[in-house]
C-alpha angles and dihedrals in degrees: 000000000000110000121231114279094026133099111328096347122112116274107216118180092242140012098093098122118124090246091054093047090051089051089051091052091050091049091053092049091047093048092050091046096242109153093180130015146178105239124205121194134182126200113330091005085079089076090052092050092048093051092044091052091048093049098039109023093161091059094059123083092175142334125230118194119198111194086321142161108248102188124071097203113120096009098109093127113030106161146051 
């Protein structure tokens, strides 16, 4: 998944809150029909994974953090 504002994804002016990025992740998993997934996150994606797992624990098989931020505190605006 390419997060909003990166690579070939759309670049809206807003919508970069952690809550919104978690909603985007859920939408991708729903669209692909994945009921449960192993999620891998690098850097600031760690905050997204942590929040996703807290909000949707039944959707997570395991989390893999690669040099990632684990806490979501203070990450209201993480991009551009």
